[in-house]
C-alpha positions in Angstrom: -4.2 -25.6 11.0 -6.5 -24.8 8.0 -4.9 -22.6 5.4 -7.4 -20.8 3.1 -6.3 -19.4 -0.3 -8.9 -16.8 -1.2 -9.2 -15.6 -4.9 -11.4 -13.0 -6.5 -12.6 -13.9 -10.0 -10.9 -12.6 -13.1 -12.0 -9.4 -14.8 -15.6 -9.7 -16.1 -17.4 -7.9 -18.9 -19.3 -5.8 -16.4 -16.1 -5.1 -14.5 -14.7 -3.7 -17.7 -17.8 -1.5 -18.1 -17.8 -0.3 -14.5 -21.3 -1.7 -13.9 -22.6 -3.0 -10.6 -22.9 -6.8 -10.9 -24.2 -8.0 -7.5 -25.9 -11.3 -7.9 -26.7 -11.0 -11.6 -25.3 -13.8 -13.6 -25.0 -12.2 -17.0 -21.4 -11.1 -16.9 -18.7 -13.4 -18.1 -14.9 -13.3 -18.0 -13.2 -11.1 -20.6 -10.1 -12.2 -22.4 -8.1 -10.3 -19.8 -10.1 -12.2 -17.1 -9.3 -15.5 -18.7 -5.6 -14.6 -18.8 -5.7 -13.5 -15.1 -7.2 -16.8 -14.1 -4.6 -18.8 -16.1 -1.8 -16.8 -14.5 -3.4 -17.6 -11.1 -3.4 -21.3 -12.0 0.3 -21.1 -12.7 0.9 -19.2 -9.5 -0.9 -21.9 -7.4 0.2 -24.9 -9.4 2.4 -26.3 -6.6 -0.3 -25.9 -3.9 -2.2 -29.1 -3.1 -5.8 -28.3 -2.1 -7.8 -30.6 0.2 -11.0 -28.9 -1.0 -12.2 -26.3 -3.5 -15.2 -24.0 -2.9 -16.6 -21.4 -5.4 -19.5 -19.1 -6.0 -22.0 -20.6 -8.5 -22.1 -17.4 -10.5 -20.4 -18.0 -13.8 -17.6 -15.4 -13.5 -16.3 -17.1 -10.3 -17.2 -20.6 -11.5 -15.1 -20.2 -14.7 -12.2 -18.7 -12.7 -12.2 -21.7 -10.3 -12.4 -24.2 -13.2 -9.4 -22.6 -14.9 -7.4 -22.7 -11.7 -8.0 -26.3 -10.8 -8.6 -27.7 -14.3 -10.0 -31.2 -14.3 -7.9 -32.3 -11.3 -10.4 -31.6 -8.6 -14.1 -31.3 -7.8 -15.5 -27.9 -7.0 -18.2 -27.4 -4.4 -20.4 -24.5 -5.5 -21.6 -22.6 -2.4 -24.5 -20.1 -2.5 -23.0 -18.3 0.5 -20.1 -17.3 -1.7 -22.3 -15.4 -4.1 -21.6 -11.7 -4.5 -23.4 -9.0 -2.3 -27.1 -8.6 -3.0 -27.8 -5.1 -4.3 -31.4 -5.2 -5.6 -32.2 -2.5 -8.1 -28.6 -1.5 -8.6 -27.4 -4.2 -11.0 -26.4 -3.0 -14.4 -25.9 0.6 -13.3 -22.6 2.5 -13.1 -21.8 4.8 -10.2 -22.8 7.9 -12.1 -26.2 6.5 -12.7 -26.5 5.3 -9.1 -25.6 8.8 -7.8 -28.3 10.3 -10.1 -31.1 7.9 -9.3 -30.3 7.1 -5.6 -28.2 10.0 -4.3 -28.8 9.3 -0.6 -28.2 5.6 -0.8 -25.2 6.1 -3.1 -23.6 8.6 -0.6 -24.1 6.0 2.2 -22.5 3.3 0.1 -19.4 5.6 -0.4 -19.2 6.9 3.1 -20.9 4.5 5.5 -21.8 1.3 3.6 -22.9 -0.6 6.8 -25.8 1.9 7.1 -27.1 1.4 3.5 -30.7 0.4 3.5 -32.5 -0.6 0.3 -36.2 -0.8 1.0 -35.6 -2.4 4.4 -32.7 -4.6 3.3 -29.2 -3.9 4.6 -26.7 -5.4 2.1 -23.5 -5.2 4.2 -25.1 -6.5 7.3 -26.6 -9.4 5.3 -23.2 -10.0 3.7 -21.4 -10.3 7.1 -24.0 -12.9 8.1 -23.5 -14.7 4.8 -19.7 -14.8 5.4 -20.1 -16.2 8.9 -22.4 -19.0 7.6 -19.8 -20.0 5.1 -16.9 -20.1 7.7 -19.1 -22.0 10.0 -19.6 -24.8 7.5 -16.1 -24.7 6.0 -14.2 -24.8 9.3 -16.5 -27.5 10.7 -14.8 -29.8 8.2 -11.4 -31.1 9.2 -9.6 -30.4 5.9 -6.1 -31.1 7.1 -4.4 -28.8 4.7 -5.1 -26.1 2.2 -8.5 -24.9 1.0 -9.2 -22.9 -2.2 -12.1 -20.4 -2.2 -13.0 -18.5 -5.4 -15.6 -15.8 -5.1 -16.2 -12.0 -5.6 -15.0 -8.6 -4.4 -17.5 -7.8 -1.7 -18.0 -11.3 -0.3 -14.2 -11.8 -0.2 -13.9 -8.6 1.9 -16.6 -9.9 4.2 -14.9 -13.3 4.5 -11.6 -11.7 5.5 -13.3 -9.2 7.8 -15.4 -11.7 9.7 -12.4 -14.0 10.1 -10.4 -11.2 11.7 -13.3 -9.8 13.7 -13.5 -6.5 11.8 -16.7 -4.4 12.0 -19.0 -3.8 9.0 -17.9 -0.2 9.1 -14.5 -1.2 7.8 -15.8 -2.7 4.6 -14.0 0.0 2.6 -10.7 -0.8 4.3 -10.0 -3.9 2.2 -9.1 -4.2 -1.5 -9.7 -7.2 -3.6 -8.3 -7.0 -7.2 -9.4 -9.3 -10.0 -7.6 -12.6 -9.4 -5.9 -11.1 -6.3 -4.8 -13.9 -3.9 -5.2 -13.7 -0.1 -4.1 -16.2 2.5 -5.8 -16.8 5.9 -4.7 -19.4 8.5 -7.1 -20.8 11.1 -5.8 -22.6 14.1 -7.8 -25.4 15.9 -9.8 -22.9 17.9 -10.8 -20.9 14.7 -8.5 -18.0 15.4 -7.5 -16.5 12.1 -4.3 -14.9 11.0 -4.0 -12.9 7.8 -0.8 -14.2 6.1 -1.2 -12.1 3.0 -3.7 -9.9 1.2 -4.4 -9.3 -2.4 -1.2 -10.6 -4.1 -1.3 -9.4 -7.7 2.2 -9.8 -9.1 1.3 -13.0 -10.9 -1.3 -11.0 -13.0 1.4 -8.6 -14.2 0.9 -5.9 -11.5 3.6 -6.0 -8.7 1.2 -4.1 -6.5 -2.5 -3.2 -7.0 -3.2 -0.1 -9.2 -3.9 3.1 -7.3 -6.8 5.3 -8.4 -6.1 8.4 -6.4 -4.9 9.8 -3.1 -1.9 9.0 -0.9 0.0 5.7 -1.0 2.4 4.3 1.6 4.6 1.3 1.0 5.2 -0.3 4.4 8.2 -2.7 4.4 9.6 -4.8 7.2 13.4 -5.0 7.5 15.3 -8.1 6.3 16.2 -11.0 8.5 18.8 -10.8 11.3 20.6 -13.6 13.0 18.5 -13.0 16.1 15.3 -13.4 14.0 16.7 -16.7 12.8 17.6 -17.8 16.4 14.3 -16.6 17.8 16.2 -14.3 20.2 14.3 -11.2 21.3 16.0 -8.1 19.9 13.5 -5.3 20.4 15.5 -2.0 20.4 18.9 -3.7 20.4 20.6 -2.6 17.2 21.1 -6.0 15.5 22.3 -5.8 11.8 20.9 -7.7 8.9 22.5 -11.1 8.2 23.3 -12.4 4.7 19.8 -13.6 4.2 18.4 -10.3 5.3 20.7 -8.5 2.8 19.3 -10.7 0.1 15.7 -10.1 1.2 16.3 -6.3 1.2 17.8 -6.6 -2.3 14.8 -8.6 -3.5 12.4 -6.0 -2.1 14.4 -3.3 -3.8 14.2 -5.1 -7.2 10.4 -5.7 -6.6 9.8 -2.0 -6.0 12.3 -0.5 -8.4 9.6 0.5 -11.0 7.2 1.9 -8.4 7.5 5.7 -8.1 8.7 6.7 -4.6 8.6 10.4 -3.6 9.6 10.3 0.1 11.1 7.7 2.4 11.1 7.1 6.1 12.7 4.5 8.4 13.2 3.6 12.0 16.7 4.7 13.0 17.8 1.2 13.9 20.3 -0.4 11.5 18.2 -3.3 10.2 15.4 -1.1 8.7 17.7 1.7 7.7 19.9 -0.6 5.6 16.8 -2.2 4.1 15.5 1.2 3.1 18.8 2.3 1.7 18.9 -0.8 -0.6 15.4 0.0 -1.9 16.3 3.7 -2.4 19.3 2.7 -4.5 16.8 2.5 -7.4 15.3 5.8 -6.5 18.2 8.3 -6.6 17.4 11.7 -5.2 14.9 10.5 -2.6 16.3 11.3 0.9 15.8 8.9 3.8 14.3 10.5 7.0 14.9 8.6 10.2 11.9 8.5 12.6 12.8 7.2 16.2 9.1 6.6 17.0 9.1 3.8 14.3 11.7 1.7 16.3 10.7 -1.8 17.5 8.8 -2.4 20.7 11.1 -2.3 23.8 11.2 -5.7 25.3 13.0 -4.3 28.3 14.6 -7.1 30.3 13.5 -9.7 27.7 15.9 -8.2 25.1 18.9 -10.4 24.2 17.2 -13.5 25.6 15.6 -16.7 24.3 12.1 -17.8 25.3 13.5 -20.4 27.7 15.5 -17.8 29.5 12.6 -15.5 29.8 10.4 -18.2 31.1 13.0 -19.1 33.8 13.3 -15.4 34.9 9.7 -14.3 34.4 7.5 -17.4 34.7 4.2 -17.3 32.7 5.0 -14.1 30.8 5.8 -15.7 27.4 2.5 -17.7 27.5 0.7 -14.5 28.4 2.4 -12.6 25.5 1.3 -15.4 23.1 -2.2 -15.7 24.4 -3.1 -12.1 25.4 -0.5 -9.8 23.9 -2.2 -6.6 24.9 -2.2 -7.6 28.6 1.6 -8.0 29.0 3.8 -5.3 30.3 7.4 -6.0 29.3 9.6 -5.6 32.4 11.3 -2.3 32.1 9.9 -2.1 28.5 6.7 -1.3 26.7 3.2 -2.7 26.4 1.4 -2.8 23.1 -0.8 0.2 23.9 2.4 2.3 24.4 3.6 1.1 21.0 0.3 2.2 19.5 0.5 5.6 21.3 3.9 6.5 19.7 3.7 4.7 16.4 0.3 5.8 15.1 0.8 9.6 15.5 4.2 9.2 13.7 2.4 7.2 10.9 -0.3 9.9 10.6 2.3 12.6 10.4 4.1 10.7 7.6 0.8 10.2 5.7 0.1 14.0 6.0 3.7 14.7 4.8 3.3 12.5 1.8 -0.2 13.7 0.9 -1.1 13.0 -2.7 2.2 11.2 -3.4 3.9 7.8 -2.6 6.0 7.2 0.4 8.2 4.4 1.6 8.2 3.4 5.3 10.6 0.7 6.6 10.1 -0.5 10.1 9.7 -3.6 12.3 7.4 -6.4 13.1 5.4 -5.0 16.0 5.4 -1.5 14.4 4.0 -2.8 11.1 1.4 -5.0 12.8 0.3 -2.0 14.8 -0.2 0.0 11.6 -2.0 -2.7 9.7 -4.3 -3.5 12.7 -5.2 0.2 13.1 -6.0 0.5 9.4 -8.5 -2.3 9.7 -10.1 -0.9 12.9 -8.6 -3.6 15.1 -7.1 -3.3 18.5 -3.8 -4.2 20.3 -5.5 -7.4 21.3 -5.6 -8.4 17.6 -1.8 -8.2 17.4 -1.2 -11.9 16.4 -3.8 -11.7 13.6 -1.3 -10.1 11.2 1.8 -11.5 9.6 4.8 -9.3 8.6 7.6 -11.4 7.1 11.2 -10.2 6.8 11.5 -8.0 3.7 7.7 -8.1 3.1 5.8 -5.2 1.3 2.5 -3.9 2.5 0.5 -1.3 0.6 -1.8 1.2 2.4 -3.7 3.8 0.5 -5.7 6.9 1.5 -8.0 7.3 -1.5 -9.6 10.5 0.1 -6.4 11.8 1.6 -4.6 11.3 4.9 -7.7 12.4 6.9 -9.9 9.8 5.1 -10.5 6.1 5.8 -7.3 4.2 4.9 -7.4 1.1 2.7 -5.2 -2.0 3.0 -4.6 -2.6 -0.6 -2.1 -5.5 -0.2 -0.4 -7.0 2.8 2.7 -9.0 3.5 3.8 -9.5 -0.1 6.7 -12.0 0.0 6.0 -13.8 -3.3 9.1 -12.1 -4.8 11.1 -14.1 -2.2 9.8 -17.3 -3.7 6.5 -19.1 -3.5 2.9 -18.4 -2.7 3.3 -18.6 1.1 5.4 -16.6 3.5 8.5 -18.7 4.2 10.5 -16.0 6.1 11.8 -16.5 9.6 9.1 -16.7 12.2 11.5 -15.7 15.0 11.2 -13.3 17.9 10.6 -9.6 17.4 
């Protein structure tokens, strides 16, 4: 496995002004940007990197140098440079809207269609990201790789790794010095372990500009998670570790305003939600049955070995092609999508303009994250949701607009950069 730690550069002088930077190399890190890079260095200090790649533009170069110090060589990759936006550099969005109203509208609403004098920046960026992955993954790094680059190219790197279309460019957020983690297996299949971790920079979750925000939490650990026993819709309670994880999630979110709260009716998410809401008195918890875990049918209560003995080949099919498996007397992933996504949309519309808490399960949360990114049930295994993890989904233009995955699978408050929660059965 190759694990890639992806970092956006610290705040730059042009970031602070709200100017488009593109491939210009005038902007440098601000004092805040230097401090963000130093905080990232501390956050990653215990991670050993087999290789370090960075954009040659000085704002990313300086960030990479601060993170690794003099301990490691940095390979500066032209394909990690920021998106090319000829004629836009040095302008703010008000100026762009005045000078290039049609193009600016496309950038806001359908960036994949943007054409600047015959050049399509987003299409070009996707090709650029694929070239970098082709070279990076062709090298057997045997460990962790650090990549330091920019907002748009980072989005393209994540999107191309996960098979996302160009039309979902706006569905990902990359904050200054936000940390994301991707894991690639030997075949090149990528899993998003976490997205846009920002707590090390002083912001527990990324700042919200406008619209609706939903905080999606997975319940704490159960004994069956730990034993890798399929629980599905069996009402298994939290174990002592799960109670601690729920308490840590509550502490992590205690300063975040929460206006409404929702949970699956099963005990493990309900108790997790109640612990979080202890810091938010007056917020009632609404139980939503359609948020309950996938029904494993006859698999429930069993271990993998028992399932293999009774239903030969089904576990391998679930792991290789999850969307193709019909759980005996249970659900398939399409059925989960068909009940979860309308419930999620109804919650978003109910919360409209405010912040809501939603506590659910592994398969439910993966379904929601995948749909936000324009993925399908077949992409189920591309997304990690650790016990007690926090995911942030924003609707900048309201619940009817394109959602944005602002952060995913935050578990750093449980200790460490990487998700060390139980990887047991659902």
